[in-house]
All heavy atoms as TSV, in Angstrom:
chain	resi	resn	atom	element	x	y	z
A	1	MET	N	N	0.845	-1.160	0.000
A	1	MET	CA	C	0.000	0.000	0.000
A	1	MET	C	C	0.889	1.219	0.000
A	1	MET	O	O	1.850	1.289	0.759
A	1	MET	CB	C	-0.878	-0.058	1.242
A	1	MET	CG	C	-1.564	1.222	1.552
A	1	MET	SD	S	-3.071	0.899	2.390
A	1	MET	CE	C	-4.184	1.599	1.248
A	2	TRP	N	N	0.581	2.170	-0.856
A	2	TRP	CA	C	1.357	3.395	-0.886
A	2	TRP	C	C	0.517	4.510	-1.495
A	2	TRP	O	O	-0.514	4.279	-2.095
A	2	TRP	CB	C	2.668	3.210	-1.643
A	2	TRP	CG	C	2.541	2.855	-3.091
A	2	TRP	CD1	C	2.630	3.716	-4.153
A	2	TRP	CD2	C	2.303	1.569	-3.657
A	2	TRP	NE1	N	2.470	3.040	-5.330
A	2	TRP	CE2	C	2.274	1.712	-5.059
A	2	TRP	CE3	C	2.120	0.293	-3.128
A	2	TRP	CZ2	C	2.054	0.647	-5.920
A	2	TRP	CZ3	C	1.909	-0.768	-3.991
A	2	TRP	CH2	C	1.873	-0.592	-5.363
A	3	ALA	N	N	0.992	5.739	-1.298
A	3	ALA	CA	C	0.301	6.909	-1.826
A	3	ALA	C	C	1.063	7.422	-3.045
A	3	ALA	O	O	2.286	7.502	-3.032
A	3	ALA	CB	C	0.219	8.000	-0.765
A	4	ASP	N	N	0.338	7.757	-4.102
A	4	ASP	CA	C	0.913	8.371	-5.291
A	4	ASP	C	C	0.475	9.825	-5.284
A	4	ASP	O	O	-0.661	10.159	-5.622
A	4	ASP	CB	C	0.412	7.643	-6.545
A	4	ASP	CG	C	0.973	8.222	-7.832
A	4	ASP	OD1	O	1.392	9.398	-7.848
A	4	ASP	OD2	O	0.990	7.488	-8.838
A	5	ALA	N	N	1.379	10.706	-4.856
A	5	ALA	CA	C	1.043	12.123	-4.712
A	5	ALA	C	C	0.706	12.759	-6.056
A	5	ALA	O	O	-0.193	13.598	-6.138
A	5	ALA	CB	C	2.194	12.863	-4.035
A	6	ASP	N	N	1.420	12.381	-7.106
A	6	ASP	CA	C	1.168	12.973	-8.422
A	6	ASP	C	C	-0.234	12.649	-8.933
A	6	ASP	O	O	-0.925	13.520	-9.449
A	6	ASP	CB	C	2.212	12.504	-9.437
A	6	ASP	CG	C	3.607	13.014	-9.110
A	6	ASP	OD1	O	3.729	14.071	-8.444
A	6	ASP	OD2	O	4.584	12.352	-9.507
A	7	ALA	N	N	-0.639	11.409	-8.784
A	7	ALA	CA	C	-1.960	10.981	-9.253
A	7	ALA	C	C	-3.046	11.234	-8.216
A	7	ALA	O	O	-4.224	11.094	-8.509
A	7	ALA	CB	C	-1.938	9.500	-9.614
A	8	GLN	N	N	-2.638	11.582	-6.997
A	8	GLN	CA	C	-3.554	11.779	-5.871
A	8	GLN	C	C	-4.404	10.536	-5.636
A	8	GLN	O	O	-5.627	10.580	-5.561
A	8	GLN	CB	C	-4.428	13.012	-6.090
A	8	GLN	CG	C	-3.622	14.296	-6.142
A	8	GLN	CD	C	-4.483	15.531	-6.124
A	8	GLN	OE1	O	-5.701	15.468	-5.999
A	8	GLN	NE2	N	-3.855	16.678	-6.233
A	9	GLU	N	N	-3.704	9.391	-5.533
A	9	GLU	CA	C	-4.366	8.106	-5.327
A	9	GLU	C	C	-3.626	7.286	-4.282
A	9	GLU	O	O	-2.432	7.473	-4.074
A	9	GLU	CB	C	-4.398	7.297	-6.635
A	9	GLU	CG	C	-5.188	7.957	-7.731
A	9	GLU	CD	C	-5.075	7.234	-9.055
A	9	GLU	OE1	O	-4.125	6.458	-9.266
A	9	GLU	OE2	O	-5.949	7.462	-9.892
A	10	ILE	N	N	-4.361	6.394	-3.652
A	10	ILE	CA	C	-3.759	5.383	-2.793
A	10	ILE	C	C	-3.785	4.086	-3.586
A	10	ILE	O	O	-4.815	3.717	-4.166
A	10	ILE	CB	C	-4.529	5.235	-1.464
A	10	ILE	CG1	C	-4.371	6.506	-0.633
A	10	ILE	CG2	C	-4.032	4.022	-0.693
A	10	ILE	CD1	C	-5.166	6.508	0.640
A	11	LEU	N	N	-2.656	3.406	-3.658
A	11	LEU	CA	C	-2.546	2.172	-4.425
A	11	LEU	C	C	-2.457	0.986	-3.482
A	11	LEU	O	O	-1.779	1.054	-2.454
A	11	LEU	CB	C	-1.302	2.224	-5.319
A	11	LEU	CG	C	-1.351	3.411	-6.290
A	11	LEU	CD1	C	0.027	3.900	-6.608
A	11	LEU	CD2	C	-2.104	3.021	-7.523
A	12	LEU	N	N	-3.143	-0.078	-3.824
A	12	LEU	CA	C	-3.165	-1.292	-3.015
A	12	LEU	C	C	-2.589	-2.445	-3.823
A	12	LEU	O	O	-2.912	-2.596	-4.999
A	12	LEU	CB	C	-4.600	-1.654	-2.619
A	12	LEU	CG	C	-5.421	-0.560	-1.949
A	12	LEU	CD1	C	-6.862	-1.000	-1.831
A	12	LEU	CD2	C	-4.854	-0.241	-0.599
A	13	GLN	N	N	-1.774	-3.228	-3.205
A	13	GLN	CA	C	-1.266	-4.446	-3.850
A	13	GLN	C	C	-1.682	-5.617	-2.985
A	13	GLN	O	O	-1.510	-5.601	-1.774
A	13	GLN	CB	C	0.256	-4.404	-3.965
A	13	GLN	CG	C	0.832	-5.641	-4.605
A	13	GLN	CD	C	2.347	-5.548	-4.739
A	13	GLN	OE1	O	2.922	-4.486	-4.664
A	13	GLN	NE2	N	2.975	-6.685	-4.931
A	14	GLY	N	N	-2.257	-6.616	-3.585
A	14	GLY	CA	C	-2.711	-7.773	-2.821
A	14	GLY	C	C	-2.969	-8.949	-3.735
A	14	GLY	O	O	-2.641	-8.929	-4.912
A	15	TRP	N	N	-3.593	-9.970	-3.187
A	15	TRP	CA	C	-3.890	-11.178	-3.931
A	15	TRP	C	C	-5.225	-11.049	-4.648
A	15	TRP	O	O	-6.191	-10.560	-4.077
A	15	TRP	CB	C	-3.976	-12.373	-2.992
A	15	TRP	CG	C	-2.723	-12.613	-2.247
A	15	TRP	CD1	C	-1.605	-13.267	-2.709
A	15	TRP	CD2	C	-2.427	-12.209	-0.919
A	15	TRP	NE1	N	-0.639	-13.283	-1.744
A	15	TRP	CE2	C	-1.116	-12.642	-0.611
A	15	TRP	CE3	C	-3.115	-11.517	0.063
A	15	TRP	CZ2	C	-0.507	-12.418	0.602
A	15	TRP	CZ3	C	-2.506	-11.288	1.281
A	15	TRP	CH2	C	-1.221	-11.740	1.529
A	16	LYS	N	N	-5.273	-11.505	-5.880
A	16	LYS	CA	C	-6.544	-11.560	-6.597
A	16	LYS	C	C	-7.303	-12.789	-6.113
A	16	LYS	O	O	-6.711	-13.841	-5.892
A	16	LYS	CB	C	-6.316	-11.664	-8.098
A	16	LYS	CG	C	-5.773	-10.388	-8.705
A	16	LYS	CD	C	-5.668	-10.539	-10.210
A	16	LYS	CE	C	-5.158	-9.268	-10.837
A	16	LYS	NZ	N	-5.091	-9.390	-12.307
A	17	PRO	N	N	-8.623	-12.685	-5.962
A	17	PRO	CA	C	-9.391	-13.834	-5.496
A	17	PRO	C	C	-9.601	-14.855	-6.607
A	17	PRO	O	O	-9.551	-14.517	-7.793
A	17	PRO	CB	C	-10.724	-13.212	-5.084
A	17	PRO	CG	C	-10.859	-12.028	-5.983
A	17	PRO	CD	C	-9.452	-11.505	-6.166
A	18	ASP	N	N	-9.842	-16.083	-6.195
A	18	ASP	CA	C	-10.186	-17.103	-7.179
A	18	ASP	C	C	-11.625	-16.874	-7.647
A	18	ASP	O	O	-12.332	-16.002	-7.138
A	18	ASP	CB	C	-9.985	-18.510	-6.605
A	18	ASP	CG	C	-10.843	-18.780	-5.373
A	18	ASP	OD1	O	-11.904	-18.136	-5.200
A	18	ASP	OD2	O	-10.459	-19.649	-4.577
A	19	THR	N	N	-12.068	-17.639	-8.612
A	19	THR	CA	C	-13.394	-17.451	-9.203
A	19	THR	C	C	-14.513	-17.576	-8.176
A	19	THR	O	O	-15.441	-16.764	-8.166
A	19	THR	CB	C	-13.617	-18.457	-10.350
A	19	THR	OG1	O	-12.576	-18.267	-11.317
A	19	THR	CG2	C	-14.963	-18.253	-11.019
A	20	ASP	N	N	-14.433	-18.575	-7.290
A	20	ASP	CA	C	-15.487	-18.754	-6.288
A	20	ASP	C	C	-15.558	-17.562	-5.339
A	20	ASP	O	O	-16.647	-17.104	-4.986
A	20	ASP	CB	C	-15.255	-20.038	-5.487
A	20	ASP	CG	C	-15.491	-21.302	-6.305
A	20	ASP	OD1	O	-16.177	-21.213	-7.357
A	20	ASP	OD2	O	-15.006	-22.367	-5.902
A	21	THR	N	N	-14.407	-17.054	-4.919
A	21	THR	CA	C	-14.386	-15.903	-4.013
A	21	THR	C	C	-14.942	-14.670	-4.711
A	21	THR	O	O	-15.735	-13.924	-4.136
A	21	THR	CB	C	-12.958	-15.641	-3.498
A	21	THR	OG1	O	-12.490	-16.806	-2.838
A	21	THR	CG2	C	-12.924	-14.459	-2.557
A	22	ARG	N	N	-14.543	-14.456	-5.959
A	22	ARG	CA	C	-15.046	-13.301	-6.710
A	22	ARG	C	C	-16.566	-13.369	-6.842
A	22	ARG	O	O	-17.265	-12.389	-6.623
A	22	ARG	CB	C	-14.387	-13.240	-8.087
A	22	ARG	CG	C	-14.843	-12.044	-8.906
A	22	ARG	CD	C	-14.178	-12.008	-10.271
A	22	ARG	NE	N	-14.784	-10.977	-11.089
A	22	ARG	CZ	C	-14.129	-9.963	-11.612
A	22	ARG	NH1	N	-12.838	-9.850	-11.424
A	22	ARG	NH2	N	-14.758	-9.075	-12.341
A	23	THR	N	N	-17.074	-14.547	-7.176
A	23	THR	CA	C	-18.520	-14.722	-7.318
A	23	THR	C	C	-19.232	-14.431	-5.996
A	23	THR	O	O	-20.257	-13.751	-5.967
A	23	THR	CB	C	-18.847	-16.150	-7.806
A	23	THR	OG1	O	-18.200	-16.355	-9.062
A	23	THR	CG2	C	-20.333	-16.365	-7.964
A	24	GLY	N	N	-18.673	-14.931	-4.896
A	24	GLY	CA	C	-19.260	-14.676	-3.581
A	24	GLY	C	C	-19.232	-13.205	-3.216
A	24	GLY	O	O	-20.197	-12.666	-2.658
A	25	CYS	N	N	-18.140	-12.538	-3.539
A	25	CYS	CA	C	-18.037	-11.099	-3.256
A	25	CYS	C	C	-19.039	-10.306	-4.081
A	25	CYS	O	O	-19.681	-9.383	-3.583
A	25	CYS	CB	C	-16.621	-10.604	-3.542
A	25	CYS	SG	S	-15.391	-11.165	-2.354
A	26	GLU	N	N	-19.170	-10.656	-5.348
A	26	GLU	CA	C	-20.128	-9.950	-6.196
A	26	GLU	C	C	-21.551	-10.142	-5.692
A	26	GLU	O	O	-22.362	-9.223	-5.738
A	26	GLU	CB	C	-19.991	-10.432	-7.643
A	26	GLU	CG	C	-18.718	-9.960	-8.300
A	26	GLU	CD	C	-18.507	-10.495	-9.702
A	26	GLU	OE1	O	-19.092	-11.552	-10.054
A	26	GLU	OE2	O	-17.751	-9.867	-10.432
A	27	ALA	N	N	-21.834	-11.323	-5.156
A	27	ALA	CA	C	-23.183	-11.606	-4.649
A	27	ALA	C	C	-23.487	-10.823	-3.376
A	27	ALA	O	O	-24.639	-10.493	-3.104
A	27	ALA	CB	C	-23.337	-13.101	-4.396
A	28	SER	N	N	-22.457	-10.508	-2.601
A	28	SER	CA	C	-22.694	-9.828	-1.326
A	28	SER	C	C	-22.218	-8.381	-1.314
A	28	SER	O	O	-22.300	-7.708	-0.297
A	28	SER	CB	C	-21.987	-10.597	-0.198
A	28	SER	OG	O	-20.576	-10.588	-0.392
A	29	SER	N	N	-21.751	-7.875	-2.450
A	29	SER	CA	C	-21.221	-6.519	-2.531
A	29	SER	C	C	-22.309	-5.470	-2.320
A	29	SER	O	O	-23.423	-5.618	-2.830
A	29	SER	CB	C	-20.582	-6.307	-3.911
A	29	SER	OG	O	-20.334	-4.945	-4.135
A	30	PRO	N	N	-21.984	-4.393	-1.603
A	30	PRO	CA	C	-22.946	-3.298	-1.488
A	30	PRO	C	C	-23.275	-2.674	-2.836
A	30	PRO	O	O	-24.300	-2.025	-2.992
A	30	PRO	CB	C	-22.244	-2.280	-0.595
A	30	PRO	CG	C	-21.130	-3.011	0.060
A	30	PRO	CD	C	-20.783	-4.164	-0.831
A	31	ALA	N	N	-22.416	-2.882	-3.834
A	31	ALA	CA	C	-22.663	-2.344	-5.176
A	31	ALA	C	C	-23.748	-3.125	-5.914
A	31	ALA	O	O	-24.250	-2.669	-6.938
A	31	ALA	CB	C	-21.373	-2.356	-5.992
A	32	ASN	N	N	-24.098	-4.297	-5.398
A	32	ASN	CA	C	-25.157	-5.131	-5.989
A	32	ASN	C	C	-24.940	-5.417	-7.466
A	32	ASN	O	O	-25.803	-5.184	-8.290
A	32	ASN	CB	C	-26.533	-4.469	-5.792
A	32	ASN	CG	C	-26.900	-4.368	-4.336
A	32	ASN	OD1	O	-26.676	-5.279	-3.564
A	32	ASN	ND2	N	-27.445	-3.225	-3.950
A	33	GLY	N	N	-23.775	-5.920	-7.793
A	33	GLY	CA	C	-23.529	-6.258	-9.185
A	33	GLY	C	C	-22.145	-6.825	-9.378
A	33	GLY	O	O	-21.378	-6.988	-8.432
A	34	SER	N	N	-21.851	-7.127	-10.623
A	34	SER	CA	C	-20.551	-7.698	-10.932
A	34	SER	C	C	-19.473	-6.617	-10.928
A	34	SER	O	O	-19.755	-5.434	-11.059
A	34	SER	CB	C	-20.596	-8.402	-12.284
A	34	SER	OG	O	-20.902	-7.472	-13.301
A	35	VAL	N	N	-18.252	-7.064	-10.781
A	35	VAL	CA	C	-17.105	-6.167	-10.805
A	35	VAL	C	C	-16.753	-5.917	-12.269
A	35	VAL	O	O	-16.551	-6.869	-13.024
A	35	VAL	CB	C	-15.910	-6.797	-10.057
A	35	VAL	CG1	C	-14.681	-5.932	-10.163
A	35	VAL	CG2	C	-16.269	-7.044	-8.596
A	36	PRO	N	N	-16.674	-4.655	-12.693
A	36	PRO	CA	C	-16.326	-4.374	-14.088
A	36	PRO	C	C	-14.946	-4.940	-14.441
A	36	PRO	O	O	-14.083	-5.088	-13.574
A	36	PRO	CB	C	-16.301	-2.841	-14.157
A	36	PRO	CG	C	-17.120	-2.394	-12.986
A	36	PRO	CD	C	-16.934	-3.441	-11.929
A	37	ASP	N	N	-14.736	-5.231	-15.711
A	37	ASP	CA	C	-13.458	-5.788	-16.152
A	37	ASP	C	C	-12.284	-4.858	-15.843
A	37	ASP	O	O	-11.158	-5.310	-15.703
A	37	ASP	CB	C	-13.490	-6.095	-17.655
A	37	ASP	CG	C	-14.368	-7.293	-17.975
A	37	ASP	OD1	O	-14.612	-8.120	-17.068
A	37	ASP	OD2	O	-14.815	-7.394	-19.136
A	38	SER	N	N	-12.541	-3.565	-15.737
A	38	SER	CA	C	-11.468	-2.603	-15.456
A	38	SER	C	C	-11.154	-2.500	-13.964
A	38	SER	O	O	-10.285	-1.732	-13.567
A	38	SER	CB	C	-11.842	-1.226	-15.995
A	38	SER	OG	O	-13.026	-0.770	-15.354
A	39	GLU	N	N	-11.860	-3.261	-13.134
A	39	GLU	CA	C	-11.657	-3.243	-11.687
A	39	GLU	C	C	-11.344	-4.649	-11.190
A	39	GLU	O	O	-11.493	-5.625	-11.911
A	39	GLU	CB	C	-12.906	-2.709	-10.970
A	39	GLU	CG	C	-13.241	-1.281	-11.343
A	39	GLU	CD	C	-14.493	-0.783	-10.637
A	39	GLU	OE1	O	-15.029	-1.476	-9.751
A	39	GLU	OE2	O	-14.945	0.315	-11.001
A	40	ALA	N	N	-10.891	-4.719	-9.930
A	40	ALA	CA	C	-10.587	-6.014	-9.339
A	40	ALA	C	C	-10.926	-5.990	-7.858
A	40	ALA	O	O	-10.971	-4.934	-7.240
A	40	ALA	CB	C	-9.115	-6.365	-9.516
A	41	ILE	N	N	-11.180	-7.151	-7.312
A	41	ILE	CA	C	-11.333	-7.316	-5.874
A	41	ILE	C	C	-9.957	-7.704	-5.364
A	41	ILE	O	O	-9.342	-8.631	-5.879
A	41	ILE	CB	C	-12.344	-8.428	-5.550
A	41	ILE	CG1	C	-13.729	-8.042	-6.075
A	41	ILE	CG2	C	-12.370	-8.713	-4.054
A	41	ILE	CD1	C	-14.686	-9.205	-6.109
A	42	VAL	N	N	-9.461	-6.983	-4.391
A	42	VAL	CA	C	-8.155	-7.297	-3.822
A	42	VAL	C	C	-8.356	-7.649	-2.362
A	42	VAL	O	O	-8.926	-6.863	-1.602
A	42	VAL	CB	C	-7.175	-6.103	-3.951
A	42	VAL	CG1	C	-5.843	-6.433	-3.331
A	42	VAL	CG2	C	-7.006	-5.727	-5.414
A	43	ARG	N	N	-7.912	-8.837	-1.983
A	43	ARG	CA	C	-8.036	-9.280	-0.595
A	43	ARG	C	C	-6.790	-8.854	0.161
A	43	ARG	O	O	-5.679	-9.061	-0.305
A	43	ARG	CB	C	-8.188	-10.786	-0.547
A	43	ARG	CG	C	-9.436	-11.249	-1.276
A	43	ARG	CD	C	-9.639	-12.692	-1.057
A	43	ARG	NE	N	-10.102	-12.845	0.319
A	43	ARG	CZ	C	-10.631	-13.946	0.804
A	43	ARG	NH1	N	-10.750	-14.992	0.056
A	43	ARG	NH2	N	-11.035	-14.002	2.050
A	44	MET	N	N	-6.997	-8.256	1.327
A	44	MET	CA	C	-5.873	-7.836	2.155
A	44	MET	C	C	-6.067	-8.378	3.563
A	44	MET	O	O	-7.165	-8.278	4.121
A	44	MET	CB	C	-5.784	-6.314	2.198
A	44	MET	CG	C	-5.463	-5.714	0.856
A	44	MET	SD	S	-5.227	-3.940	0.917
A	44	MET	CE	C	-6.772	-3.381	1.568
A	45	PRO	N	N	-5.028	-8.937	4.148
A	45	PRO	CA	C	-5.149	-9.445	5.509
A	45	PRO	C	C	-5.280	-8.289	6.505
A	45	PRO	O	O	-4.787	-7.178	6.269
A	45	PRO	CB	C	-3.849	-10.223	5.728
A	45	PRO	CG	C	-2.896	-9.683	4.735
A	45	PRO	CD	C	-3.699	-9.186	3.576
A	46	ALA	N	N	-5.947	-8.563	7.606
A	46	ALA	CA	C	-6.163	-7.545	8.638
A	46	ALA	C	C	-4.848	-6.975	9.163
A	46	ALA	O	O	-4.797	-5.824	9.588
A	46	ALA	CB	C	-6.984	-8.135	9.783
A	47	ARG	N	N	-3.756	-7.744	9.066
A	47	ARG	CA	C	-2.471	-7.242	9.563
A	47	ARG	C	C	-1.978	-6.036	8.762
A	47	ARG	O	O	-1.055	-5.340	9.165
A	47	ARG	CB	C	-1.423	-8.350	9.543
A	47	ARG	CG	C	-1.078	-8.858	8.172
A	47	ARG	CD	C	-0.007	-9.966	8.219
A	47	ARG	NE	N	0.116	-10.665	6.966
A	47	ARG	CZ	C	0.702	-10.173	5.874
A	47	ARG	NH1	N	1.259	-8.983	5.912
A	47	ARG	NH2	N	0.761	-10.878	4.768
A	48	MET	N	N	-2.637	-5.745	7.638
A	48	MET	CA	C	-2.247	-4.594	6.827
A	48	MET	C	C	-2.919	-3.302	7.259
A	48	MET	O	O	-2.619	-2.228	6.738
A	48	MET	CB	C	-2.539	-4.866	5.352
A	48	MET	CG	C	-1.642	-5.936	4.769
A	48	MET	SD	S	-1.876	-6.147	2.999
A	48	MET	CE	C	-1.169	-4.606	2.409
A	49	ILE	N	N	-3.815	-3.361	8.233
A	49	ILE	CA	C	-4.520	-2.164	8.683
A	49	ILE	C	C	-3.562	-1.038	9.061
A	49	ILE	O	O	-3.773	0.113	8.653
A	49	ILE	CB	C	-5.513	-2.496	9.812
A	49	ILE	CG1	C	-6.671	-3.318	9.246
A	49	ILE	CG2	C	-6.022	-1.236	10.502
A	49	ILE	CD1	C	-7.610	-3.899	10.280
A	50	PRO	N	N	-2.475	-1.301	9.815
A	50	PRO	CA	C	-1.547	-0.201	10.118
A	50	PRO	C	C	-0.941	0.431	8.856
A	50	PRO	O	O	-0.729	1.647	8.808
A	50	PRO	CB	C	-0.462	-0.865	10.970
A	50	PRO	CG	C	-1.126	-2.062	11.574
A	50	PRO	CD	C	-2.096	-2.533	10.521
A	51	MET	N	N	-0.686	-0.361	7.824
A	51	MET	CA	C	-0.136	0.179	6.574
A	51	MET	C	C	-1.166	1.048	5.858
A	51	MET	O	O	-0.824	2.075	5.262
A	51	MET	CB	C	0.319	-0.957	5.669
A	51	MET	CG	C	1.547	-1.678	6.177
A	51	MET	SD	S	1.942	-3.086	5.122
A	51	MET	CE	C	1.547	-4.419	6.254
A	52	ILE	N	N	-2.439	0.631	5.919
A	52	ILE	CA	C	-3.513	1.421	5.313
A	52	ILE	C	C	-3.616	2.763	6.024
A	52	ILE	O	O	-3.698	3.815	5.381
A	52	ILE	CB	C	-4.850	0.656	5.366
A	52	ILE	CG1	C	-4.764	-0.607	4.511
A	52	ILE	CG2	C	-6.016	1.541	4.930
A	52	ILE	CD1	C	-5.900	-1.588	4.734
A	53	ARG	N	N	-3.586	2.731	7.357
A	53	ARG	CA	C	-3.636	3.983	8.123
A	53	ARG	C	C	-2.457	4.893	7.781
A	53	ARG	O	O	-2.608	6.107	7.634
A	53	ARG	CB	C	-3.661	3.684	9.617
A	53	ARG	CG	C	-4.977	3.150	10.086
A	53	ARG	CD	C	-5.030	3.100	11.610
A	53	ARG	NE	N	-6.304	2.545	12.006
A	53	ARG	CZ	C	-6.451	1.452	12.732
A	53	ARG	NH1	N	-5.405	0.786	13.164
A	53	ARG	NH2	N	-7.652	1.014	13.051
A	54	GLU	N	N	-1.272	4.295	7.672
A	54	GLU	CA	C	-0.073	5.079	7.356
A	54	GLU	C	C	-0.208	5.758	5.985
A	54	GLU	O	O	0.122	6.935	5.831
A	54	GLU	CB	C	1.154	4.176	7.376
A	54	GLU	CG	C	2.453	4.907	7.140
A	54	GLU	CD	C	3.658	3.980	7.203
A	54	GLU	OE1	O	3.607	2.944	7.892
A	54	GLU	OE2	O	4.658	4.307	6.547
A	55	ALA	N	N	-0.707	5.025	4.995
A	55	ALA	CA	C	-0.890	5.607	3.664
A	55	ALA	C	C	-1.940	6.712	3.687
A	55	ALA	O	O	-1.760	7.761	3.069
A	55	ALA	CB	C	-1.271	4.528	2.658
A	56	CYS	N	N	-3.019	6.492	4.425
A	56	CYS	CA	C	-4.062	7.527	4.539
A	56	CYS	C	C	-3.505	8.761	5.248
A	56	CYS	O	O	-3.789	9.897	4.824
A	56	CYS	CB	C	-5.272	6.980	5.291
A	56	CYS	SG	S	-6.198	5.738	4.375
A	57	ASP	N	N	-2.722	8.563	6.271
A	57	ASP	CA	C	-2.099	9.691	6.971
A	57	ASP	C	C	-1.167	10.466	6.032
A	57	ASP	O	O	-1.136	11.695	6.062
A	57	ASP	CB	C	-1.307	9.217	8.200
A	57	ASP	CG	C	-2.215	8.726	9.320
A	57	ASP	OD1	O	-3.433	9.011	9.282
A	57	ASP	OD2	O	-1.685	8.065	10.234
A	58	ALA	N	N	-0.420	9.748	5.193
A	58	ALA	CA	C	0.480	10.409	4.240
A	58	ALA	C	C	-0.305	11.273	3.264
A	58	ALA	O	O	0.097	12.385	2.941
A	58	ALA	CB	C	1.313	9.369	3.492
A	59	VAL	N	N	-1.451	10.762	2.810
A	59	VAL	CA	C	-2.294	11.529	1.892
A	59	VAL	C	C	-2.822	12.780	2.592
A	59	VAL	O	O	-2.803	13.875	2.035
A	59	VAL	CB	C	-3.452	10.657	1.346
A	59	VAL	CG1	C	-4.469	11.509	0.617
A	59	VAL	CG2	C	-2.907	9.585	0.434
A	60	GLU	N	N	-3.282	12.615	3.827
A	60	GLU	CA	C	-3.783	13.771	4.568
A	60	GLU	C	C	-2.689	14.800	4.814
A	60	GLU	O	O	-2.916	16.000	4.681
A	60	GLU	CB	C	-4.412	13.333	5.890
A	60	GLU	CG	C	-5.752	12.674	5.706
A	60	GLU	CD	C	-6.413	12.316	7.017
A	60	GLU	OE1	O	-5.767	12.348	8.072
A	60	GLU	OE2	O	-7.613	11.998	6.958
A	61	ARG	N	N	-1.496	14.332	5.163
A	61	ARG	CA	C	-0.372	15.269	5.395
A	61	ARG	C	C	-0.037	16.053	4.133
A	61	ARG	O	O	0.320	17.219	4.193
A	61	ARG	CB	C	0.858	14.519	5.896
A	61	ARG	CG	C	0.815	14.162	7.357
A	61	ARG	CD	C	2.168	13.688	7.871
A	61	ARG	NE	N	2.673	12.528	7.157
A	61	ARG	CZ	C	2.388	11.256	7.466
A	61	ARG	NH1	N	1.583	10.983	8.468
A	61	ARG	NH2	N	2.898	10.270	6.766
A	62	ALA	N	N	-0.151	15.395	2.997
A	62	ALA	CA	C	0.135	16.057	1.718
A	62	ALA	C	C	-1.053	16.891	1.240
A	62	ALA	O	O	-0.978	17.546	0.225
A	62	ALA	CB	C	0.499	15.026	0.670
A	63	GLN	N	N	-2.138	16.832	1.983
A	63	GLN	CA	C	-3.375	17.555	1.672
A	63	GLN	C	C	-3.890	17.223	0.284
A	63	GLN	O	O	-4.332	18.090	-0.465
A	63	GLN	CB	C	-3.190	19.057	1.854
A	63	GLN	CG	C	-2.861	19.419	3.286
A	63	GLN	CD	C	-2.665	20.905	3.496
A	63	GLN	OE1	O	-2.615	21.672	2.558
A	63	GLN	NE2	N	-2.584	21.302	4.734
A	64	LEU	N	N	-3.817	15.946	-0.071
A	64	LEU	CA	C	-4.348	15.482	-1.337
A	64	LEU	C	C	-5.823	15.178	-1.165
A	64	LEU	O	O	-6.226	14.560	-0.216
A	64	LEU	CB	C	-3.616	14.225	-1.809
A	64	LEU	CG	C	-2.107	14.363	-1.968
A	64	LEU	CD1	C	-1.496	13.014	-2.336
A	64	LEU	CD2	C	-1.763	15.390	-3.012
A	65	ARG	N	N	-6.618	15.586	-2.090
A	65	ARG	CA	C	-8.059	15.336	-2.015
A	65	ARG	C	C	-8.567	14.889	-3.364
A	65	ARG	O	O	-8.299	15.381	-4.364
A	65	ARG	CB	C	-8.831	16.574	-1.587
A	65	ARG	CG	C	-8.350	17.131	-0.275
A	65	ARG	CD	C	-9.058	16.482	0.887
A	65	ARG	NE	N	-8.482	17.027	2.115
A	65	ARG	CZ	C	-8.250	16.339	3.185
A	65	ARG	NH1	N	-8.542	15.083	3.227
A	65	ARG	NH2	N	-7.754	16.874	4.253
């Protein structure tokens, strides 16, 4: 997980789900639909929460919106 200041985005790197997991996620997604081909579901372990917070803090410090 890292922040791209130029693009003003937070980037996530993780494992892509298998077909069964993707299907299950699409069935229970708040978006109520399939994931577009230009998007992906990325699974991240809970141990990454501190890294997510750190990246969000970096974005806030840089005042990126």
